[in-house]
C-alpha positions in Angstrom: 0.0 -0.3 -0.3 1.4 3.4 -0.8 2.6 4.9 2.4 1.0 8.7 1.4 -2.5 7.1 1.5 -1.8 4.7 4.7 -0.6 8.0 6.5 -3.5 9.8 5.4 -5.9 7.5 6.5 -4.4 6.5 10.1 -4.8 10.5 10.6 -8.0 10.9 9.7 -9.2 8.3 11.7 -7.4 9.8 14.5 -8.7 13.2 13.9 -12.1 11.6 13.9 -11.7 10.2 17.1 -10.8 13.3 18.8 -14.3 14.5 17.7 -16.0 11.0 19.3 -16.3 10.0 15.3 -19.2 12.9 14.9 -20.7 12.6 11.6 -21.0 16.0 11.2 -17.0 17.5 11.5 -15.8 14.6 8.9 -16.1 16.5 5.9 -14.2 19.5 7.9 -12.0 16.9 8.8 -11.0 15.5 5.6 -11.2 18.6 3.7 -8.4 20.1 6.0 -6.6 17.0 5.3 -6.1 16.8 1.7 -5.2 21.0 1.7 -2.4 20.2 4.3 -0.8 17.5 2.1 -2.3 18.0 -1.4 -2.0 14.4 -2.8 -1.8 16.3 -6.2 2.0 17.6 -4.7 3.1 14.1 -2.7 1.8 11.7 -5.0 3.6 10.5 -8.3 1.0 9.4 -10.5 2.9 7.1 -12.7 4.9 5.7 -10.2 1.7 5.1 -8.1 0.4 3.0 -10.7 2.9 1.2 -11.4 3.1 -0.2 -7.8 -0.5 -0.6 -7.6 0.1 -3.4 -10.6 2.6 -4.7 -9.6 2.3 -5.5 -5.6 -0.3 -7.9 -4.4 0.0 -6.3 -1.4 -3.2 -3.6 -1.6 -6.6 -3.3 0.1 -9.9 -5.5 -0.7 -11.2 -3.8 -4.1 -14.8 -3.2 -4.3 -16.9 -4.2 -7.2 -18.2 -1.1 -7.5 -19.0 0.3 -11.4 -18.2 4.1 -10.0 -15.1 5.4 -11.3 -12.6 4.1 -14.8 -11.7 2.3 -12.7 -12.4 2.9 -8.8 -9.3 1.9 -6.6 -9.1 1.7 -3.3 -6.2 2.7 -1.5 -7.1 2.8 2.1 -9.4 0.8 4.1 -11.1 0.8 7.5 -14.5 -0.2 8.8 -15.2 3.9 9.2 -13.4 5.4 6.2 -12.0 4.6 3.3 -9.9 6.4 0.6 -10.4 5.9 -2.9 -8.8 7.0 -6.2 -11.1 7.6 -9.1 -10.0 7.5 -13.0 -12.4 9.0 -15.2 -11.5 8.4 -19.1 -15.0 9.4 -20.6 -16.8 9.8 -17.1 -19.9 12.4 -16.8 -21.4 12.0 -13.5 -24.9 12.4 -13.2 -26.4 15.0 -10.8 -26.4 13.0 -7.7 -26.1 13.2 -3.9 -24.4 11.0 -1.9 -24.8 8.7 1.2 -21.3 9.4 2.5 -19.3 12.3 3.5 -16.0 13.5 3.3 -14.2 15.4 0.8 -12.6 15.0 -2.8 -9.7 16.3 -4.4 -8.2 16.5 -8.2 -5.4 14.8 -8.1 -4.5 15.4 -11.9 -6.7 17.1 -14.8 -9.4 19.6 -14.4 -13.3 19.1 -14.2 -16.6 21.5 -14.5 -18.6 21.3 -10.9 -21.6 22.2 -11.0 -24.2 22.4 -7.5 -27.6 22.0 -7.6 -30.6 22.1 -5.1 -34.1 20.6 -5.6 -36.6 22.7 -4.2 -40.7 22.2 -3.5 -39.7 18.1 -3.6 -43.1 15.9 -3.8 -42.9 12.5 -3.3 -45.1 10.6 -6.0 -43.8 6.8 -4.8 -40.8 5.7 -2.5 -38.2 5.9 -5.6 -39.6 9.0 -7.8 -39.9 12.6 -6.6 -40.6 15.9 -8.2 -39.8 18.9 -7.6 -37.8 22.1 -8.9 -34.0 21.5 -9.7 -31.9 24.5 -9.4 -28.3 25.4 -10.4 -26.9 27.4 -7.4 -22.7 27.6 -9.1 -20.8 26.3 -11.6 -17.0 26.2 -11.4 -13.7 25.0 -13.0 -11.4 22.6 -10.5 -7.9 22.6 -11.4 -5.7 19.7 -10.0 -4.7 20.7 -6.3 -8.4 21.7 -5.3 -10.3 20.2 -2.7 -14.3 20.2 -2.0 -16.2 18.6 0.6 -18.6 16.4 0.4 -21.9 16.3 2.8 -24.0 13.5 2.6 -28.0 13.7 1.8 -29.5 16.1 0.3 -27.7 19.8 0.9 -25.0 18.6 -1.4 -26.4 17.8 -5.3 -23.9 18.2 -7.6 -22.5 16.8 -11.0 -18.7 16.9 -12.3 -17.5 17.0 -16.2 -14.2 15.8 -16.4 -12.1 18.0 -19.2 -8.8 15.6 -19.8 -8.2 12.2 -19.9 -7.9 10.8 -17.5 -8.6 13.2 -14.9 -8.1 11.6 -11.4 -10.0 12.2 -8.2 -8.8 11.4 -4.7 -11.6 11.0 -2.2 -11.4 10.5 1.4 -14.9 9.0 2.6 -16.8 8.0 5.5 -18.4 4.5 4.4 -21.9 5.0 4.8 -23.9 7.9 6.8 -26.7 6.5 8.4 -30.0 8.0 7.3 -28.6 9.4 4.4 -30.3 6.9 1.6 -31.5 6.9 -1.1 -28.7 8.5 -3.0 -31.0 10.2 -5.4 -30.2 10.9 -9.1 -31.9 14.2 -10.6 -33.2 14.6 -14.1 -33.4 18.6 -14.6 -35.6 19.8 -14.1 -38.3 18.2 -12.5 -37.5 14.6 -11.5 -35.3 12.9 -8.8 -34.9 9.2 -8.9 -33.4 6.2 -7.0 -30.7 4.9 -9.4 -30.4 1.4 -7.0 -34.4 1.1 -7.2 -34.9 -2.0 -9.9 -38.2 -2.4 -11.2 -37.6 -6.1 -12.7 -41.3 -5.9 -14.6 -40.5 -2.5 -15.9 -37.0 -3.3 -16.7 -38.1 -6.3 -18.8 -41.1 -4.5 -20.5 -38.9 -1.7 -21.8 -36.7 -4.4 -23.4 -39.7 -5.9 -25.0 -40.8 -2.4 -26.5 -36.9 -2.5 -27.7 -37.3 -5.9 -29.6 -40.6 -4.1 -30.7 -38.9 -0.9 -32.2 -35.8 -2.6 -33.5 -37.9 -5.1 -35.7 -40.0 -2.2 -36.6 -43.0 -4.3 -35.5 -46.3 -2.0 -36.1 -47.7 -2.8 -33.0 -45.2 -1.1 -31.2 -46.9 2.4 -31.0 -50.4 1.3 -30.4 -48.7 -0.6 -27.1 -46.9 2.5 -25.5 -49.6 4.6 -25.8 -51.8 1.9 -23.9 -50.0 1.3 -21.1 -49.2 5.1 -20.8 -53.1 4.8 -20.3 -53.1 2.3 -17.6 -49.4 2.4 -15.9 -49.1 4.7 -12.9 -46.8 7.7 -12.9 -43.5 5.8 -11.9 -44.3 3.2 -14.4 -45.3 5.5 -17.1 -42.6 7.9 -16.7 -39.8 5.3 -17.5 -41.7 3.9 -20.6 -42.2 7.4 -22.1 -39.0 8.2 -21.3 -37.6 5.0 -23.1 -39.5 5.5 -26.3 -38.7 8.8 -26.6 -36.6 8.2 -29.4 -38.5 5.8 -31.4 -42.1 7.3 -30.8 -40.2 10.7 -32.6 -39.4 8.8 -35.4 -42.7 7.7 -35.6 -44.3 10.8 -35.4 -46.2 10.1 -32.2 -44.3 11.8 -29.6 -47.1 14.8 -28.8 -49.9 11.7 -28.7 -47.7 10.0 -26.7 -47.2 12.7 -24.5 -50.6 14.0 -24.4 -51.7 10.4 -23.0 -49.8 10.6 -20.1 -50.4 14.3 -19.2 -54.1 13.2 -19.2 -53.5 10.4 -17.3 -51.8 12.1 -14.2 -53.0 15.9 -14.8 -50.8 18.0 -12.6 -48.5 15.6 -11.7 -47.0 15.4 -15.5 -46.2 19.0 -15.7 -42.4 19.7 -16.1 -42.4 15.8 -17.6 -42.1 17.3 -21.6 -39.3 19.7 -20.2 -37.3 16.7 -18.3 -37.3 13.9 -21.1 -36.3 16.9 -23.6 -33.1 17.9 -21.4 -32.5 14.0 -20.7 -32.1 13.6 -24.5 -29.9 17.1 -25.1 -27.5 15.3 -22.2 -27.0 12.1 -23.4 -26.3 13.8 -26.8 -24.0 16.1 -25.1 -22.3 12.5 -23.3 -21.8 10.9 -26.6 -20.4 14.1 -28.2 -17.7 14.0 -25.4 -16.8 10.6 -26.0 -15.6 11.8 -29.5 -13.9 14.9 -28.5 -10.2 14.7 -27.3 -9.5 18.6 -27.5 -9.5 20.1 -24.0 -10.7 23.3 -25.2 -13.5 21.8 -27.0 -14.4 19.5 -24.0 -14.6 22.7 -21.8 -17.2 23.7 -24.4 -19.5 20.3 -24.1 -19.3 20.9 -20.0 -20.6 24.4 -20.6 -23.0 23.5 -23.1 -23.9 20.5 -20.7 -24.0 22.3 -17.3 -24.1 25.8 -17.5 -28.0 26.8 -18.6 -27.7 30.1 -19.9 -26.1 31.9 -22.7 -24.6 34.7 -20.5 -22.7 32.8 -17.8 -21.5 30.2 -20.8 -19.9 33.7 -22.1 -18.6 34.5 -18.7 -16.6 31.4 -17.9 -15.3 31.2 -21.5 -13.8 34.8 -20.7 -12.6 33.9 -17.5 -10.2 31.4 -18.7 -9.7 32.5 -22.3 -8.3 35.6 -23.5 -10.3 37.5 -26.4 -14.1 38.1 -26.9 -15.6 34.9 -25.3 -18.3 35.0 -28.7 -15.0 34.9 -30.8 -13.6 31.9 -29.0 -16.8 30.3 -29.3 -17.6 30.8 -32.5 -14.2 29.8 -33.6 -14.6 26.4 -31.3 -18.2 26.2 -33.3 -15.8 26.2 -36.7 -13.7 23.6 -35.6 -16.3 21.3 -34.7 -18.2 21.6 -37.7 -18.4 18.5 -39.8 -19.8 18.0 -43.6 -22.1 15.2 -44.0 -24.5 13.7 -46.7 -27.0 16.2 -46.5 -24.4 19.4 -45.3 -22.8 21.1 -42.6 -23.6 19.9 -39.1 -21.9 21.8 -35.8 -22.0 19.2 -33.3 -25.3 17.8 -33.4 -27.0 20.7 -35.2 -28.1 19.9 -38.7 -27.9 22.9 -41.4 -31.3 22.7 -42.9 -31.8 20.9 -46.2 -34.9 22.7 -47.0 -33.0 26.4 -47.1 -31.2 25.2 -50.2 -28.2 27.1 -49.6 -24.9 25.8 -51.6 -23.0 23.3 -49.7 -19.8 25.3 -49.9 -21.8 28.4 -48.4 -23.6 26.4 -45.3 -20.7 26.8 -42.9 -20.3 30.7 -43.5 -23.8 31.4 -43.4 -24.3 29.2 -40.1 -21.3 30.9 -38.4 -22.4 34.5 -39.1 -26.4 33.4 -38.3 -24.9 32.2 -34.9 -22.6 35.2 -34.3 -26.0 37.3 -34.9 -27.6 35.7 -32.4 -24.9 35.6 -29.2 -24.8 39.5 -29.8 -28.5 40.1 -30.5 -29.8 43.2 -28.5 -26.6 43.2 -26.1 -25.1 46.2 -27.6 -25.2 48.7 -30.7 -22.0 47.9 -32.1 -22.9 43.9 -32.3 -26.5 45.2 -34.0 -25.0 47.0 -36.4 -22.6 44.0 -37.6 -26.1 41.9 -37.4 -27.7 44.4 -40.0 -24.4 43.9 -42.2 -24.7 40.4 -42.3 -25.1 39.2 -45.8 -28.8 38.9 -46.9 -29.1 35.4 -47.8 -28.0 34.5 -44.0 -30.6 37.4 -42.6 -33.3 35.5 -44.7 -32.9 32.4 -43.6 -32.4 33.6 -39.7 -35.4 31.9 -38.4 -34.9 28.4 -40.1 -31.3 28.3 -38.8 -32.7 29.9 -35.5 -35.0 26.6 -35.5 -32.2 24.3 -36.5 -30.0 25.7 -33.5 -33.0 25.4 -31.0 -33.5 21.9 -31.9 -29.6 21.1 -31.0 -27.3 20.9 -27.8 -26.7 24.4 -28.9 -29.9 26.2 -27.5 -28.1 26.2 -24.1 -26.5 29.0 -25.9 -30.1 30.8 -26.3 -29.8 30.6 -30.0 
């Protein structure tokens, strides 16, 4: 076992014992220890990896799927230390059943904190409410943040470099902190460990019908939504969102669910739209290696409005944030069989713009939307747009609003 982590664990136990193992004291203790001797300054990551791979004398490893991978470097009945590697991992918005602190050992991450207001239990495993962003920050190597169990600390992390590595000094489990809710913005909280086997098998069977093109798929989904309780109906609706859109039945299915559940169904359409948007961005992240582009995807995923995105871009990069964003969009653009695509925003084929002109028109329209109404100089720039771009503006705005770029308020 690495001597640094062994000493860190024993010191944490001793300090916590001096507080009679009071649960509320441990986050402070963990943070102070990680700040006093930062792992980012004390651990040779390459040497430590070699040691872990070649020496059998290691703490018992868990079967956890959290991390890519999770490695246990100190273990005690009261607390343990884990080192989490993140290759393509982006955490869901979640809370914890443990407390302690985490430290960025290598890489960097966008860290967002939330609150879930007006919580209303629909079932033991699904609650409704209003998920609100409290703050977003860039965490660099060497920085440490406390973790408090329960609903008072709801957060997510988008890891920028590959790999990013995090050290977590944590309790085993805090009494009364279950379940470890996962949040689906803006409306839903679910228990990720709850397994309704019947719903799981029904979704799998519906997937069979979808993939085989069975004409019974849509009528069966609609009938299920008429009959099912809110929890099971929500998961069936979420599972079928893509297929129902492809079949032109999404609005009908959503209407059935809303009529069945009335007031409870308010905000569910927005929640499923956000699930689709976030899944698309996470999938895109797996294809992007450039750190600046990963940073941009992280902002699109975690910052819900244009001003916040431009502010964070301006804090990290020189020059006008709008110019930086436009440069990234140009670099991320690609040509497809039907035209230009920027991330998941497709240039509208129906506009009939020649292929060689589409990227320029797209970017000029985005520049206009980013600066629209912000100041007179930008408005003058917008009025000087080529007439073709100005005339196509509504179609381009609609295409951007359907994509992950809508977080920019385009």
